[in-house]
C-alpha positions as CSV (number, residue, x, y, z in Angstrom):
1,M,169.0,103.7,134.6
2,T,166.4,105.8,136.4
3,L,163.3,106.5,134.3
4,R,162.3,110.1,134.3
5,F,158.7,109.2,133.5
6,P,158.0,106.0,135.5
7,W,154.2,106.4,135.1
8,R,154.6,106.5,131.3
9,A,156.6,103.3,131.4
10,A,153.8,101.6,133.3
11,V,151.2,102.7,130.8
12,T,153.4,101.6,127.9
13,A,153.8,98.2,129.4
14,L,150.1,97.9,129.7
15,A,149.6,98.9,126.1
16,L,152.1,96.3,124.9
17,S,150.3,93.7,127.0
18,T,147.1,94.4,125.1
19,G,148.6,94.0,121.7
20,G,149.8,97.6,121.3
21,H,146.4,99.1,121.0
22,A,146.0,102.7,122.4
23,I,144.1,102.7,125.7
24,A,141.3,105.2,126.5
25,G,142.4,108.6,125.2
26,D,146.1,107.5,125.3
27,F,146.9,110.5,127.4
28,S,150.2,108.8,128.3
29,K,151.7,110.5,125.2
30,Y,150.8,114.0,126.3
31,D,153.9,115.7,127.7
32,E,151.8,118.4,129.5
33,L,150.0,115.7,131.5
34,N,153.2,114.0,132.2
35,D,154.6,117.2,133.7
36,M,151.4,117.7,135.8
37,I,151.7,114.2,137.2
38,E,155.3,114.7,138.1
39,T,154.5,117.9,139.9
40,L,151.6,116.5,141.9
41,E,153.8,113.5,142.9
42,A,156.7,115.8,143.8
43,Q,154.2,117.7,146.0
44,Q,153.2,114.4,147.6
45,I,149.5,115.1,146.8
46,Y,149.4,111.8,144.9
47,A,151.5,108.7,145.5
48,P,153.8,107.5,142.6
49,G,151.9,105.6,140.0
50,E,148.5,106.6,141.4
51,L,147.7,109.1,138.7
52,A,149.1,106.9,136.0
53,K,146.6,104.2,136.9
54,L,143.8,106.8,137.2
55,F,144.4,108.2,133.6
56,E,144.2,104.7,132.1
57,D,140.4,105.1,132.5
58,V,140.3,108.7,131.1
59,S,139.3,109.2,127.5
60,R,139.3,112.3,125.2
61,Q,135.8,113.3,124.4
62,D,135.4,114.9,120.9
63,K,131.8,115.8,121.7
64,I,133.2,118.3,124.3
65,L,135.4,119.9,121.7
66,E,132.3,120.3,119.5
67,L,130.2,121.9,122.2
68,I,132.8,124.4,123.4
69,A,133.2,125.6,119.8
70,R,129.6,126.8,119.8
71,P,128.3,128.0,123.2
72,A,124.9,129.5,123.3
73,E,126.3,132.8,124.7
74,K,128.2,133.3,121.5
75,S,126.0,131.7,118.9
76,R,122.6,133.3,119.8
77,E,121.2,136.8,119.9
78,W,119.4,138.0,123.0
79,K,115.9,137.3,121.5
80,D,116.8,133.6,121.1
81,Y,118.9,133.3,124.3
82,R,116.4,134.8,126.7
83,P,113.6,132.2,126.2
84,I,116.0,129.4,127.2
85,F,115.9,130.6,130.8
86,M,112.8,132.8,131.1
87,Q,110.3,130.0,131.6
88,S,107.4,129.9,134.0
89,S,108.4,126.4,135.1
90,R,111.8,127.7,136.1
91,V,110.3,130.7,138.0
92,D,107.9,128.4,139.9
93,A,110.7,126.0,140.7
94,G,112.7,129.0,142.1
95,V,109.8,130.0,144.4
96,D,109.5,126.4,145.6
97,F,113.2,126.2,146.3
98,W,113.1,129.5,148.2
99,E,110.3,128.1,150.3
100,Q,112.3,125.0,151.1
101,Y,115.5,126.8,151.9
102,Q,114.2,130.0,153.5
103,E,116.7,130.0,156.4
104,P,120.0,129.6,154.5
105,L,118.9,132.0,151.8
106,A,118.0,134.6,154.4
107,R,121.3,134.0,156.2
108,A,123.3,134.3,153.0
109,E,121.6,137.5,152.1
110,A,122.3,139.0,155.5
111,Q,125.9,137.8,155.6
112,F,127.0,138.6,152.1
113,G,124.6,141.2,150.9
114,V,123.5,139.2,147.8
115,P,119.7,139.0,147.3
116,A,118.2,135.5,147.7
117,S,116.6,136.0,144.3
118,M,120.0,136.4,142.7
119,I,121.3,133.3,144.4
120,L,118.2,131.4,143.2
121,A,118.6,132.7,139.7
122,I,122.2,131.4,139.5
123,L,120.9,128.0,140.6
124,G,118.1,128.1,138.2
125,V,120.2,129.1,135.2
126,E,123.0,126.7,136.0
127,T,121.3,123.5,137.0
128,K,117.5,124.1,137.3
129,F,118.0,124.0,141.1
130,G,120.0,120.8,141.0
131,G,117.9,119.0,138.5
132,N,120.6,119.0,135.8
133,K,124.2,119.1,137.1
134,G,125.7,117.7,133.9
135,G,126.5,114.3,132.6
136,Y,130.1,114.5,131.6
137,K,133.0,113.1,133.6
138,V,134.7,116.2,135.0
139,I,138.2,114.7,134.6
140,E,137.5,113.8,130.9
141,A,136.1,117.3,130.2
142,L,139.1,119.1,131.8
143,A,141.7,116.8,130.2
144,T,140.1,117.0,126.8
145,L,140.0,120.8,126.9
146,G,143.3,121.2,128.7
147,F,145.3,119.2,126.2
148,D,143.3,119.4,123.0
149,Y,141.6,122.9,123.0
150,P,144.5,125.4,122.3
151,P,142.4,128.6,122.6
152,R,142.0,128.0,126.4
153,A,144.3,125.1,127.1
154,K,146.2,126.8,129.8
155,F,143.0,127.7,131.7
156,F,141.6,124.1,131.5
157,R,145.0,122.5,132.4
158,N,145.0,124.6,135.6
159,E,141.4,123.5,136.3
160,L,142.4,119.9,135.8
161,R,145.2,120.3,138.3
162,E,142.8,122.0,140.8
163,F,140.3,119.2,140.3
164,L,142.9,116.6,141.0
165,I,143.9,118.4,144.2
166,L,140.3,119.0,145.2
167,S,139.4,115.4,144.7
168,K,142.2,114.2,147.0
169,Q,141.4,116.8,149.7
170,N,137.6,116.3,149.7
171,G,137.5,112.5,149.2
172,I,135.9,112.8,145.8
173,N,136.4,109.9,143.3
174,P,137.8,111.8,140.3
175,L,136.4,109.1,137.9
176,E,132.9,109.4,139.2
177,A,132.4,113.2,139.5
178,K,130.2,114.5,136.7
179,G,129.5,118.1,135.5
180,S,129.2,120.3,132.5
181,Y,131.2,119.9,129.3
182,A,133.5,122.6,130.6
183,G,134.1,120.8,133.9
184,A,131.8,122.8,136.2
185,M,130.3,120.9,139.1
186,G,127.4,120.6,141.5
187,F,124.4,122.7,142.2
188,P,126.2,126.0,141.4
189,Q,128.4,124.7,138.6
190,F,131.7,125.9,140.2
191,M,134.9,125.3,138.4
192,P,137.4,123.4,140.6
193,S,139.5,126.5,141.2
194,S,136.4,128.5,142.4
195,W,135.4,125.6,144.6
196,R,138.8,125.5,146.3
197,R,139.0,129.3,146.6
198,L,135.5,130.4,147.4
199,A,133.2,127.5,148.3
200,I,132.2,127.4,152.0
201,D,130.7,125.0,154.5
202,F,127.4,126.9,155.0
203,D,125.6,124.3,157.1
204,G,128.4,123.7,159.6
205,D,128.8,119.9,159.0
206,G,132.5,120.2,158.6
207,R,132.6,119.5,154.9
208,I,132.1,121.5,151.7
209,D,129.9,119.6,149.3
210,L,128.6,121.5,146.3
211,I,127.5,118.3,144.5
212,N,124.9,117.1,147.0
213,N,124.4,119.9,149.5
214,P,122.2,122.8,148.4
215,V,122.9,124.8,151.6
216,D,126.7,124.8,150.9
217,A,125.8,125.9,147.3
218,I,123.7,128.8,148.5
219,G,126.4,130.1,150.8
220,S,129.1,129.5,148.2
221,I,127.3,131.5,145.5
222,A,126.8,134.4,147.9
223,N,130.5,134.3,148.9
224,Y,131.5,134.1,145.2
225,F,129.6,137.3,144.4
226,K,130.8,139.2,147.3
227,A,134.4,138.2,146.6
228,N,134.0,139.5,143.0
229,G,132.8,142.9,144.1
230,W,129.0,142.7,144.6
231,K,127.7,145.8,146.4
232,A,124.6,145.3,148.5
233,G,121.7,147.5,147.6
234,E,123.3,148.9,144.4
235,P,121.5,148.6,141.1
236,V,122.3,145.9,138.5
237,T,120.9,147.2,135.2
238,V,118.1,149.5,134.0
239,R,116.4,149.8,130.6
240,A,117.6,152.8,128.7
241,A,116.0,155.3,126.3
242,I,118.0,156.6,123.3
243,H,118.2,159.9,121.6
244,G,120.2,161.4,118.7
245,D,122.7,159.7,116.4
246,N,125.6,158.8,118.6
247,Y,124.1,156.3,121.1
248,D,125.5,153.2,119.3
249,D,129.0,154.6,119.7
250,A,128.5,154.8,123.4
251,T,127.6,151.1,123.9
252,S,130.3,148.5,124.9
253,T,130.8,144.8,124.8
254,D,133.5,144.9,127.5
255,L,132.8,143.0,130.6
256,K,133.3,146.0,132.9
257,T,132.1,149.6,133.3
258,T,133.5,151.8,130.6
259,S,131.6,155.1,131.0
260,T,129.5,157.1,133.4
261,I,125.9,158.2,133.7
262,A,126.8,161.7,132.5
263,A,128.9,160.5,129.5
264,L,126.1,158.1,128.4
265,A,123.5,160.9,128.7
266,K,125.7,163.2,126.5
267,A,125.8,160.4,123.9
268,G,122.0,159.9,124.0
269,I,121.6,157.0,126.4
270,T,119.6,157.7,129.6
271,P,117.7,155.6,132.1
272,R,114.0,155.1,131.3
273,Q,113.0,155.0,135.0
274,K,112.7,158.2,137.0
275,Q,115.3,157.2,139.6
276,I,118.2,159.6,139.7
277,F,121.7,158.2,139.6
278,P,124.8,160.4,140.4
279,A,126.4,161.7,137.2
280,N,129.8,160.1,137.9
281,T,128.3,156.6,138.6
282,P,130.4,154.0,136.6
283,V,128.3,152.2,134.0
284,S,128.3,150.9,130.5
285,G,125.8,151.2,127.7
286,L,124.6,147.9,126.4
287,R,122.9,147.0,123.2
288,L,121.1,143.7,122.8
289,Q,119.2,142.4,119.8
290,G,115.7,141.8,121.0
291,D,112.4,140.8,119.3
292,N,111.8,144.4,118.2
293,G,115.3,145.3,117.2
294,G,117.9,146.9,119.4
295,E,117.3,146.9,123.2
296,F,119.3,149.4,125.2
297,W,120.4,149.0,128.8
298,I,122.7,150.6,131.3
299,G,124.9,148.1,133.2
300,F,126.2,149.0,136.7
301,N,129.0,147.4,138.7
302,N,126.8,144.6,140.0
303,F,125.8,143.6,136.4
304,F,129.5,142.9,135.6
305,V,129.9,141.0,138.8
306,I,127.4,138.5,137.3
307,T,129.7,138.1,134.3
308,R,132.5,136.9,136.6
309,Y,130.3,133.8,137.0
310,N,130.0,133.4,133.2
311,R,131.8,135.8,131.0
312,S,128.8,136.8,128.9
313,I,126.5,139.9,128.8
314,L,123.6,137.7,127.7
315,Y,124.2,135.4,130.7
316,A,124.2,138.3,133.1
317,M,121.1,139.8,131.7
318,A,119.2,136.5,131.7
319,T,120.2,135.8,135.3
320,H,119.2,139.2,136.4
321,Q,115.8,139.0,134.7
322,L,115.2,135.5,136.1
323,A,116.0,136.9,139.6
324,E,113.5,139.7,139.1
325,E,110.8,137.2,138.0
326,I,111.5,134.9,141.0
327,Q,111.4,137.8,143.4
328,A,108.0,139.0,141.9
329,A,106.5,135.5,142.1
330,H,107.7,135.0,145.6
331,D,106.4,138.3,146.8
332,K,103.0,137.6,145.2
333,K,102.8,134.2,146.8
334,T,103.7,135.6,150.2
335,A,101.1,138.4,149.8
336,D,98.4,136.0,148.8
337,A,99.2,133.7,151.7
338,S,99.0,136.7,154.1
339,A,95.7,137.8,152.6
340,R,94.2,134.3,153.1
341,T,95.4,134.3,156.7
342,R,93.8,137.6,157.4
343,A,90.6,136.5,155.7
344,I,90.5,133.3,157.8
345,S,91.1,135.3,161.0
346,H,88.0,137.5,160.3
347,L,85.7,134.5,159.9
348,P,83.0,134.3,162.5
């Protein structure tokens, strides 16, 4: 009789040979993984039995289930979330990284319209410019969440499939790749599907490597932003002033523009700065809980593009503000260097 699940038979035999003890996470008993393996074998992406052997060394990680149940973006207010990322050490590291990778950053900004400071802010928030790319095995993170986290199981099962395909296509050892507890990888913490769809070879070496190559990461972040609707030169967010009694009703937690400048003004939310925005500009009113109570902001299209990277208003605001701090520090360092050069040139 032909076995429908030949890989499962192999794993069962191994379990019997070890006294019947469950091996690793015992994913052999998961029907959804079995179906995924059958599909990848039928598509000839993996040879028969290859994935069965691979998953013998994959364990469910309960710590990951604990972490995803309480992400900082959902468990903290803005006043507690902001200090995590707005640190002078992170700003200084961003300026140093800018100095080291001036050429690819300038090229990415010119090609995709995404400011170098925004690319750097993503790198700073995600991995401290490559200093912390995550310590969880990507395959274990995605398998754990794909099969044992019902709220987003479908999403993570798809990411596991994408990761397995990516590993085969890019020569990545799937048991060695490490990332975040959610399965994000490399300098920019791309999920596997984003890597396959939007990562680019930005240094022209014929290979896309987000794990070890910061230049590919720079170009890929810029490409990601442009593909998700970033508009060069347009605003991100501005601090708002409030008036009257209806301003709270005009704020939104949706991750998209839900109003216009004119409608917000009618409800009592207006930009603090003097810059004039067209009345029909799509925006949303935002309320964050700061150190001094409610902070009110107006978010434009580009603000919500940032939330495509991480679906959180707090994340988008922290990234934007870090970008501003890095830009200001970079400009000051550049101006100071120019001043010193001029001073030296005038020496007798």
